[in-house]
C-alpha positions as CSV (number, residue, x, y, z in Angstrom):
1,X,31.5,127.1,98.8
2,X,31.9,126.3,102.8
3,X,33.4,130.3,104.3
4,X,36.9,129.8,105.3
5,X,37.1,128.5,108.7
6,X,40.4,129.0,111.6
7,X,41.9,126.9,113.4
8,X,43.8,127.1,116.7
9,X,46.0,125.4,115.3
10,X,46.9,127.5,112.1
11,X,46.3,130.7,113.6
12,X,49.6,128.9,115.9
13,X,51.2,127.7,113.2
14,X,51.3,131.6,111.6
15,X,52.3,133.5,114.4
16,X,55.6,131.1,114.2
17,X,56.4,132.6,111.1
18,X,55.8,136.1,111.8
19,X,58.8,137.7,111.8
20,X,59.4,138.7,115.8
21,X,59.4,142.7,117.0
22,X,63.4,143.1,117.3
23,X,63.6,141.7,113.6
24,X,61.6,143.9,112.5
25,X,63.4,146.9,114.4
26,X,66.2,145.5,112.7
27,X,64.8,146.1,109.3
28,X,63.3,149.1,110.1
29,X,67.2,150.4,111.3
30,X,68.5,149.3,108.1
31,X,65.4,150.7,105.6
32,X,65.6,153.6,107.6
33,X,69.2,154.1,106.5
34,X,69.2,153.6,103.0
35,X,66.4,155.7,102.3
36,X,67.6,158.2,104.7
37,X,64.0,157.8,106.3
38,X,64.6,160.8,109.7
39,X,62.5,157.9,111.4
40,X,60.0,154.5,111.0
41,X,57.0,153.4,113.5
42,X,55.8,150.3,113.2
43,X,53.1,149.1,115.3
44,X,53.1,145.7,114.7
45,X,49.7,143.1,115.0
46,X,50.1,140.1,117.2
47,X,46.1,139.1,117.2
48,X,45.8,137.2,119.8
49,X,48.7,139.3,121.7
50,X,48.7,142.8,122.2
51,X,50.7,144.7,119.7
52,X,54.5,145.9,119.6
53,X,55.8,149.6,119.3
54,X,58.9,150.0,117.3
55,X,60.8,153.1,116.4
56,X,63.8,153.7,115.0
57,X,65.2,156.8,114.6
58,X,67.5,158.6,111.4
59,X,70.9,157.4,114.3
60,X,69.5,154.4,114.9
61,X,68.5,154.6,117.7
62,X,65.4,152.2,118.5
63,X,62.8,151.4,121.0
64,X,60.2,148.7,120.8
65,X,57.4,149.1,123.4
66,X,55.7,145.9,124.5
67,X,52.8,147.3,127.7
68,X,54.8,149.1,130.1
69,X,57.7,147.7,129.2
70,X,60.0,150.1,127.3
71,X,63.7,148.4,125.4
72,X,66.5,150.2,123.8
73,X,67.7,148.3,121.5
74,X,71.1,148.5,120.0
75,X,71.9,148.1,116.7
76,X,73.6,144.9,115.1
77,X,75.7,143.7,112.4
78,X,73.7,143.7,109.1
79,X,73.2,139.9,108.0
80,X,71.8,138.5,104.9
81,X,68.4,138.0,106.4
82,X,67.8,141.3,107.4
83,X,69.2,142.7,104.3
84,X,67.1,140.2,102.0
85,X,64.0,141.4,103.5
86,X,64.5,145.2,102.7
87,X,63.0,146.4,99.9
88,X,64.5,148.0,96.9
89,X,64.8,151.7,98.3
90,X,67.2,154.3,96.7
91,X,68.7,157.5,99.6
92,X,66.8,160.9,97.6
93,X,67.6,164.4,97.9
94,X,64.9,166.0,100.1
95,X,61.6,168.0,98.2
96,X,61.1,171.1,98.4
97,X,57.2,171.9,100.4
98,X,54.9,174.3,100.6
99,X,53.4,173.0,103.9
100,X,50.3,176.2,103.1
101,X,49.6,175.0,99.9
102,X,50.5,170.9,100.6
103,X,52.5,170.5,98.0
104,X,56.2,168.7,97.2
105,X,58.1,169.9,94.8
106,X,60.9,166.2,94.1
107,X,61.5,164.9,90.6
108,X,59.4,162.6,88.8
109,X,58.6,159.9,90.9
110,X,60.3,160.5,94.2
111,X,57.4,160.4,96.5
112,X,56.4,157.5,94.4
113,X,59.7,156.2,95.0
114,X,59.9,156.0,98.7
115,X,56.1,155.3,98.9
116,X,56.7,152.1,97.2
117,X,59.5,150.8,99.3
118,X,57.4,152.2,102.7
119,X,54.4,149.7,101.6
120,X,56.2,146.9,100.0
121,X,58.0,146.9,103.4
122,X,54.7,147.2,105.4
123,X,53.8,143.4,103.5
124,X,55.9,141.8,105.3
125,X,54.9,143.1,108.7
126,X,52.1,140.7,110.2
127,X,49.1,141.0,110.7
128,X,46.7,144.7,110.4
129,X,50.2,145.9,112.1
130,X,50.3,149.7,110.4
131,X,53.6,151.2,108.8
132,X,55.1,154.9,109.3
133,X,58.6,156.3,107.9
134,X,58.9,160.4,107.5
135,X,60.9,161.5,105.3
136,X,63.1,165.1,106.1
137,X,61.8,167.8,103.8
138,X,64.1,171.5,102.9
139,X,61.5,173.1,105.6
140,X,63.5,171.3,108.0
141,X,61.0,170.2,111.0
142,X,58.6,170.0,107.9
143,X,58.9,166.3,107.3
144,X,56.7,164.3,104.5
145,X,55.4,160.4,106.1
146,X,54.3,157.9,104.5
147,X,51.9,155.4,106.5
148,X,51.0,151.9,105.1
149,X,48.7,149.4,106.3
150,X,48.4,145.8,103.8
151,X,44.9,146.1,101.5
152,X,44.5,149.6,103.0
153,X,45.6,152.7,100.4
154,X,48.4,154.8,101.2
155,X,48.1,157.8,103.0
156,X,50.9,160.9,103.2
157,X,50.9,163.5,105.7
158,X,52.3,167.1,105.4
159,X,52.7,169.1,108.5
160,X,49.2,167.9,110.7
161,X,47.6,167.6,106.3
162,X,46.9,163.8,105.7
163,X,46.0,163.4,101.8
164,X,44.9,159.3,101.8
165,X,45.4,158.1,98.2
166,X,43.8,156.2,96.0
167,X,43.7,152.8,96.1
168,X,46.2,152.3,93.5
169,X,48.7,154.3,93.9
170,X,51.5,154.4,93.5
């Protein structure tokens, strides 16, 4: 079988269907609100264009960084398209953590639920985009982070410690 060849027209067609950074920002804002996350950050792959960074805080404040340009995005009313793009996610109580031991104590399935939702959202991003979502814990400033990129295993982080997960988890 001959290797697949790509044509410039194919790339343009894919790019035309990719969500715009402002659309991704609206989805991140709603995801943060629904999940109770402290922050969601997406590094959006726009190859061959430079990537765009979208950062959304728990209060809805959202920045978009394109090269040297930083824009503060105003919130917009939720619409059906944005709501449909957010995977099923529930706000859960913050887990207890032991930073010294790298342990998270949460109800059975809680961390897996959040990780599944982050993965589902990352899969909606174009190309090799990366999504990191930080969730509050009972330890105040210690955040539980979930990082996802389509086709790669999730990485959890607690404080400065990173925990690459098995490819099939959760």
